[in-house]
C-alpha positions as CSV (number, residue, x, y, z in Angstrom):
1,X,-51.8,-70.4,88.6
2,X,-50.6,-70.9,85.1
3,X,-49.2,-74.3,85.7
4,X,-45.7,-73.0,84.8
5,X,-43.4,-74.4,87.6
6,X,-39.7,-73.8,87.8
7,X,-37.3,-75.7,90.1
8,X,-34.1,-74.4,91.4
9,X,-31.8,-75.5,94.3
10,X,-32.2,-72.1,96.0
11,X,-34.6,-69.3,95.4
12,X,-33.8,-65.7,96.4
13,X,-36.4,-63.0,96.9
14,X,-35.0,-59.6,96.1
15,X,-32.4,-58.3,93.7
16,X,-30.8,-55.6,95.9
17,X,-27.2,-55.8,97.0
18,X,-28.1,-58.5,99.6
19,X,-30.0,-60.7,97.2
20,X,-27.4,-60.4,94.5
21,X,-24.6,-61.1,97.0
22,X,-26.4,-64.2,98.1
23,X,-26.6,-65.5,94.5
24,X,-22.9,-64.8,93.9
25,X,-22.0,-66.4,97.2
26,X,-24.0,-69.5,96.3
27,X,-22.5,-69.7,92.9
28,X,-19.0,-69.5,94.4
29,X,-20.0,-72.6,96.4
30,X,-21.2,-74.4,93.3
31,X,-24.9,-73.9,93.9
32,X,-27.3,-72.5,91.4
33,X,-29.8,-69.9,92.5
34,X,-32.8,-68.1,91.0
35,X,-33.5,-64.5,91.9
36,X,-37.1,-63.2,92.0
37,X,-37.5,-59.4,92.0
38,X,-40.8,-57.6,92.5
39,X,-39.9,-54.5,90.5
40,X,-39.1,-54.0,86.8
41,X,-35.6,-54.0,85.3
42,X,-35.9,-50.2,84.7
43,X,-36.8,-49.4,88.4
44,X,-35.8,-46.1,89.8
45,X,-32.5,-46.4,91.8
46,X,-32.0,-42.7,92.4
47,X,-30.1,-41.5,95.5
48,X,-26.6,-42.5,96.7
49,X,-28.0,-44.5,99.7
50,X,-25.5,-47.0,101.1
51,X,-22.2,-45.2,100.1
52,X,-19.8,-46.6,102.7
53,X,-18.6,-50.1,101.9
54,X,-16.5,-51.6,104.7
55,X,-13.2,-53.4,103.9
56,X,-14.7,-56.7,105.2
57,X,-17.5,-56.4,102.7
58,X,-15.1,-55.7,99.9
59,X,-13.1,-58.8,100.8
60,X,-16.3,-60.9,100.9
61,X,-17.3,-59.7,97.5
62,X,-13.8,-60.3,96.1
63,X,-13.9,-63.8,97.6
64,X,-17.2,-64.8,96.1
65,X,-16.5,-63.2,92.7
66,X,-12.9,-62.3,92.0
67,X,-12.6,-58.8,90.7
68,X,-15.8,-57.4,92.2
69,X,-14.3,-56.1,95.4
70,X,-11.3,-54.5,93.6
71,X,-13.6,-53.0,90.9
72,X,-15.5,-51.2,93.7
73,X,-12.2,-50.0,95.2
74,X,-11.2,-48.6,91.8
75,X,-14.5,-46.9,91.3
76,X,-14.8,-45.5,94.9
77,X,-12.7,-43.1,96.9
78,X,-11.1,-43.2,100.3
79,X,-11.2,-39.8,102.0
80,X,-8.1,-39.1,104.0
81,X,-9.4,-36.6,106.6
82,X,-11.9,-36.8,109.4
83,X,-12.9,-33.5,111.0
84,X,-15.4,-32.5,113.7
85,X,-16.8,-29.1,114.7
86,X,-18.9,-28.0,117.7
87,X,-21.1,-25.0,117.3
88,X,-18.8,-23.5,114.7
89,X,-15.5,-24.3,116.2
90,X,-13.2,-27.1,115.1
91,X,-12.6,-29.6,117.9
92,X,-10.9,-32.4,116.0
93,X,-9.1,-33.0,112.7
94,X,-6.8,-35.8,111.5
95,X,-5.4,-36.6,108.1
96,X,-4.0,-40.0,107.3
97,X,-1.0,-40.5,105.0
98,X,-2.4,-43.9,104.0
99,X,-6.2,-43.7,104.9
100,X,-7.0,-47.0,103.2
101,X,-4.2,-49.0,104.8
102,X,-2.0,-51.3,102.7
103,X,-2.9,-54.0,100.2
104,X,-5.4,-54.2,97.4
105,X,-8.5,-53.8,99.7
106,X,-8.6,-50.6,101.8
107,X,-10.4,-50.2,105.1
108,X,-13.4,-48.8,103.1
109,X,-14.4,-47.2,99.9
110,X,-17.1,-44.5,99.3
111,X,-19.2,-45.1,96.3
112,X,-22.9,-44.7,95.5
113,X,-25.0,-47.8,96.0
114,X,-26.2,-47.7,92.4
115,X,-22.6,-48.1,91.2
116,X,-22.2,-51.1,93.6
117,X,-25.3,-52.6,92.1
118,X,-24.2,-52.0,88.5
119,X,-21.0,-54.0,89.2
120,X,-23.0,-56.7,90.9
121,X,-25.2,-57.0,87.8
122,X,-22.1,-57.4,85.7
123,X,-20.9,-60.1,88.1
124,X,-24.2,-61.9,87.8
125,X,-24.0,-61.8,84.0
126,X,-20.5,-63.3,84.1
127,X,-21.7,-66.1,86.4
128,X,-24.7,-66.8,84.2
129,X,-27.3,-65.9,86.9
130,X,-30.5,-64.3,85.8
131,X,-32.9,-62.0,87.6
132,X,-36.5,-62.6,87.1
133,X,-38.1,-59.2,87.1
134,X,-41.7,-58.3,87.8
135,X,-41.8,-61.5,89.9
136,X,-43.1,-60.3,93.3
137,X,-43.4,-63.1,95.9
138,X,-47.0,-63.5,96.9
139,X,-47.1,-66.9,98.7
140,X,-44.4,-68.9,100.5
141,X,-45.1,-72.4,101.7
142,X,-42.3,-74.5,103.3
143,X,-42.0,-78.1,104.4
144,X,-39.2,-80.3,105.7
145,X,-38.4,-81.1,102.1
146,X,-38.3,-77.6,100.5
147,X,-40.1,-74.4,99.6
148,X,-42.9,-73.5,97.2
149,X,-43.3,-69.9,96.1
150,X,-46.0,-68.3,94.0
151,X,-45.2,-64.9,92.3
152,X,-47.5,-62.2,91.1
153,X,-46.7,-63.0,87.4
154,X,-48.7,-66.3,87.9
155,X,-45.7,-68.6,88.1
156,X,-44.8,-71.3,90.7
157,X,-41.3,-71.9,91.9
158,X,-39.9,-74.7,93.9
159,X,-36.5,-74.9,95.7
160,X,-34.7,-76.7,98.5
161,X,-34.2,-73.3,100.3
162,X,-35.4,-69.7,100.0
163,X,-33.4,-66.6,101.1
164,X,-35.7,-63.7,101.9
165,X,-33.8,-60.6,100.9
166,X,-36.8,-58.6,99.8
167,X,-36.3,-55.5,102.0
168,X,-38.0,-53.9,105.0
169,X,-41.5,-54.7,103.8
170,X,-40.6,-58.3,103.1
171,X,-43.4,-60.6,102.0
172,X,-41.2,-63.6,102.8
173,X,-40.8,-62.4,106.5
174,X,-44.6,-62.1,106.8
175,X,-45.3,-65.4,105.1
176,X,-43.1,-67.3,107.6
177,X,-44.8,-65.5,110.5
178,X,-41.8,-63.5,111.7
179,X,-42.5,-60.1,113.1
180,X,-40.4,-56.9,113.5
181,X,-39.7,-55.7,117.0
182,X,-38.0,-52.4,118.0
183,X,-38.2,-48.7,117.9
184,X,-38.2,-45.6,115.6
185,X,-36.0,-42.6,115.8
186,X,-37.6,-39.6,117.6
187,X,-36.4,-37.1,115.0
188,X,-36.4,-37.2,111.2
189,X,-33.2,-36.9,109.2
190,X,-32.8,-35.1,105.8
191,X,-30.5,-36.7,103.3
192,X,-29.3,-35.1,100.1
193,X,-26.9,-35.8,97.2
194,X,-24.9,-32.9,95.8
195,X,-23.0,-33.3,92.6
196,X,-19.3,-32.4,92.7
197,X,-17.9,-29.4,90.8
198,X,-15.1,-30.6,88.5
199,X,-12.8,-27.6,89.1
200,X,-13.5,-27.4,92.8
201,X,-10.5,-28.1,95.0
202,X,-12.7,-29.0,98.0
203,X,-10.9,-31.2,100.5
204,X,-11.9,-34.8,100.6
205,X,-12.9,-35.0,104.2
206,X,-15.7,-36.4,106.3
207,X,-17.0,-33.6,108.4
208,X,-19.4,-33.8,111.4
209,X,-20.7,-30.6,112.8
210,X,-22.6,-30.5,116.1
211,X,-25.2,-27.8,116.4
212,X,-24.0,-26.2,113.2
213,X,-24.8,-22.5,113.0
214,X,-25.2,-22.8,109.2
215,X,-28.0,-25.3,109.8
216,X,-29.7,-23.3,112.5
217,X,-28.2,-25.4,115.3
218,X,-28.9,-28.8,113.7
219,X,-26.3,-31.6,113.5
220,X,-24.8,-31.9,110.0
221,X,-22.7,-34.7,108.4
222,X,-20.9,-34.1,105.1
223,X,-19.3,-37.1,103.4
224,X,-17.7,-37.3,99.9
225,X,-18.3,-40.2,97.5
226,X,-17.4,-40.8,93.9
227,X,-19.1,-38.1,91.9
228,X,-20.5,-36.0,94.8
229,X,-21.3,-35.4,98.4
230,X,-23.8,-36.8,100.9
231,X,-25.3,-34.2,103.2
232,X,-27.2,-35.4,106.3
233,X,-29.1,-33.0,108.5
234,X,-30.7,-34.1,111.8
235,X,-34.1,-32.5,112.4
236,X,-34.8,-31.0,115.8
237,X,-38.0,-30.8,117.8
238,X,-40.7,-28.8,116.0
239,X,-39.2,-29.3,112.5
240,X,-41.5,-30.2,109.6
241,X,-39.4,-32.7,107.6
242,X,-41.5,-32.3,104.5
243,X,-41.0,-28.5,104.5
244,X,-37.3,-28.8,105.2
245,X,-36.7,-31.4,102.5
246,X,-38.3,-29.2,99.8
247,X,-35.9,-28.3,97.0
248,X,-36.0,-24.6,97.8
249,X,-35.2,-25.1,101.5
250,X,-32.5,-27.7,100.8
251,X,-30.8,-25.4,98.3
252,X,-30.6,-22.9,101.2
253,X,-29.0,-25.5,103.4
254,X,-26.5,-26.4,100.7
255,X,-25.6,-22.7,100.1
256,X,-25.1,-22.0,103.8
257,X,-23.2,-25.2,104.6
258,X,-21.2,-25.8,101.4
259,X,-21.2,-22.4,99.6
260,X,-23.1,-20.7,96.8
261,X,-21.3,-22.7,94.1
262,X,-23.0,-25.9,95.2
263,X,-26.6,-24.8,95.7
264,X,-27.6,-25.6,92.0
265,X,-26.0,-29.0,92.3
266,X,-28.7,-30.7,94.3
267,X,-29.3,-34.2,92.8
268,X,-31.6,-35.9,95.2
269,X,-33.2,-35.4,98.6
270,X,-35.3,-37.3,101.0
271,X,-36.3,-37.5,104.7
272,X,-36.5,-40.5,107.0
273,X,-37.3,-41.7,110.4
274,X,-34.9,-44.5,111.1
275,X,-36.3,-47.8,112.3
276,X,-34.3,-49.8,114.8
277,X,-35.9,-53.3,114.5
278,X,-35.2,-56.9,113.9
279,X,-37.3,-60.0,113.2
280,X,-38.1,-62.2,116.1
281,X,-36.8,-65.1,114.1
282,X,-34.5,-65.2,111.0
283,X,-35.7,-68.7,109.9
284,X,-39.0,-70.6,109.4
285,X,-40.2,-73.6,111.4
286,X,-39.1,-76.0,108.8
287,X,-35.6,-74.6,108.5
288,X,-36.0,-74.0,104.8
289,X,-36.3,-70.2,104.7
290,X,-33.6,-67.8,105.8
291,X,-34.1,-64.0,106.1
292,X,-31.2,-61.6,105.2
293,X,-30.6,-57.9,105.2
294,X,-33.5,-55.5,105.7
295,X,-35.9,-58.4,105.6
296,X,-34.4,-59.4,108.9
297,X,-33.3,-56.1,110.4
298,X,-33.5,-52.3,109.9
299,X,-30.8,-50.2,111.4
300,X,-30.1,-46.5,111.8
301,X,-27.3,-45.7,109.4
302,X,-24.6,-44.6,111.9
303,X,-21.5,-46.8,111.4
304,X,-22.8,-47.9,107.9
305,X,-24.1,-51.1,109.3
306,X,-27.1,-51.7,107.0
307,X,-25.9,-52.9,103.6
308,X,-22.6,-54.2,105.1
309,X,-24.3,-56.4,107.6
310,X,-26.8,-57.5,105.0
311,X,-24.0,-58.7,102.7
312,X,-22.5,-60.6,105.7
313,X,-26.0,-62.2,106.2
314,X,-26.0,-63.2,102.5
315,X,-22.6,-64.8,102.6
316,X,-23.4,-66.8,105.8
317,X,-26.7,-67.9,104.4
318,X,-25.0,-69.2,101.3
319,X,-22.5,-71.1,103.5
320,X,-25.2,-72.6,105.7
321,X,-27.2,-73.7,102.6
322,X,-24.2,-75.2,100.9
323,X,-23.5,-77.3,104.0
324,X,-27.1,-78.2,104.3
325,X,-27.5,-79.3,100.7
326,X,-24.5,-81.7,101.2
327,X,-25.8,-83.1,104.4
328,X,-26.8,-86.7,104.7
329,X,-29.2,-86.3,107.5
330,X,-32.2,-84.1,108.2
331,X,-30.7,-83.2,111.6
332,X,-27.6,-81.7,110.1
333,X,-29.7,-79.7,107.6
334,X,-31.6,-78.2,110.6
335,X,-28.4,-77.6,112.5
336,X,-26.8,-75.6,109.7
337,X,-29.8,-73.4,109.2
338,X,-30.2,-72.9,113.0
339,X,-26.5,-72.0,113.3
340,X,-27.0,-69.3,110.6
341,X,-29.9,-67.9,112.6
342,X,-28.0,-67.9,115.9
343,X,-25.0,-66.2,114.3
344,X,-26.8,-63.5,112.4
345,X,-29.4,-62.8,115.0
346,X,-26.6,-62.2,117.5
347,X,-24.9,-60.0,114.9
348,X,-28.1,-58.0,114.4
349,X,-28.5,-57.5,118.1
350,X,-24.9,-56.2,118.3
351,X,-25.5,-53.8,115.3
352,X,-28.9,-52.6,116.7
353,X,-27.3,-51.8,120.0
354,X,-24.3,-50.1,118.4
355,X,-26.5,-48.0,116.1
356,X,-28.9,-47.4,118.9
357,X,-26.2,-46.0,121.1
358,X,-25.2,-43.6,118.3
359,X,-28.8,-42.6,117.7
360,X,-29.4,-41.9,121.4
361,X,-26.2,-39.9,121.6
362,X,-27.3,-37.7,118.7
363,X,-31.0,-37.2,119.4
364,X,-31.2,-37.7,123.1
365,X,-31.5,-34.8,125.5
366,X,-30.0,-36.6,128.5
367,X,-28.4,-33.9,130.7
368,X,-25.4,-36.0,131.3
369,X,-24.7,-36.6,127.6
370,X,-25.2,-32.9,126.8
371,X,-22.7,-31.9,129.6
372,X,-20.3,-34.5,128.3
373,X,-20.4,-33.1,124.8
374,X,-19.9,-29.5,126.1
375,X,-17.1,-30.5,128.4
376,X,-15.3,-32.4,125.7
377,X,-15.6,-29.5,123.3
378,X,-14.2,-27.1,125.9
379,X,-11.2,-29.4,126.5
380,X,-10.5,-30.4,122.9
381,X,-7.8,-27.7,122.4
382,X,-5.8,-29.1,125.3
383,X,-6.6,-32.8,125.0
384,X,-6.9,-34.5,121.6
385,X,-8.7,-37.5,123.2
386,X,-11.6,-35.2,124.1
387,X,-12.0,-34.1,120.4
388,X,-11.5,-37.6,119.2
389,X,-14.3,-38.8,121.4
390,X,-16.6,-36.2,119.9
391,X,-15.5,-37.3,116.4
392,X,-16.1,-41.0,117.1
393,X,-19.3,-41.0,119.1
394,X,-21.9,-40.3,116.3
395,X,-21.1,-43.6,114.6
396,X,-21.5,-45.9,117.6
397,X,-18.9,-48.1,119.3
398,X,-16.2,-49.9,117.4
399,X,-15.8,-53.6,117.3
400,X,-17.4,-56.6,115.5
401,X,-20.3,-58.9,116.4
402,X,-19.5,-61.9,118.7
403,X,-19.0,-65.2,117.1
404,X,-21.6,-67.8,118.0
405,X,-20.5,-71.4,117.7
406,X,-23.7,-73.2,118.7
407,X,-27.4,-72.7,117.9
408,X,-30.0,-71.1,120.1
409,X,-32.7,-73.4,119.0
């Protein structure tokens, strides 16, 4: 160690959307925070990634930093049409006159994650919050009085609390002895960004296509966002994700699904197996470390629960820490942190179950589910509810996590 020690009321590991949201939420509650980020300031942030920002998330961001939520609304877009096809035939379509609802904050906005992060960086600068780059967390030691962190740049940091928002490979999670538990998707998924064509009059619609002929019978999701389109393709048994995600093969998919005009507009492509896991605890034994976002849970993307639930974690972590810092007794400090864990673990369980239901629906070969899809498709012309069920099911059940009012510890 260099002997260079820095103290801060709260330390935050990770400068992604969750870590930055945590810092802004703490600042809104009058608490200073220090962000430690493993990567460099010029890190690669390619790919649209989390493009769907829920209205509740926008309201949270607007509340903790006025103007941030509305900036994302202005930058993003709200697509008015949802449409679903089954093996080449349309089974559902609905266009909304006011798809975002009324008021300044719509039900959602569709914007690349890098844009969301850019606005968060601006908000941090306005709030006077610095990110310490190239400061990878190496060691975390907690006690009933606070937290000590060592980073790879040779510095030591001390704080009353630490929020671990350092992603799926979280060092903070490992350092407090928490473990991921859960499953991985059976099939891989291909994800690509396609740049928009300025003079193209393509409809702004979210399209899901079961067993799409243009993708050789694979499920396909096409979603617009500011500046382009997200194309998701679900691999089937026997697929080689590496081969299918090659630029040449993906250009063929784009041509067949979107048309020849788009095949040269491929911007980014990747393939994933989605993990469905959560940590066995969101807090340390001393109630001084709180896990948030992907450090605490990894979700399949159906229903856009990843970044959105992570920002909810961040806001609740800030609320718990604010109450704990003002507490006059150690028992209240522990209570506030334990209540955070109880609430967000229950929320993660809800989201894991919801995303898992969608994942099983899409990749499972349960004969009953297959028959249900086929029956609904055959009835869609006569019964709109059958088509709407096909349209809704890939994203998991609606609803919000239950509210927990007492701790589980």
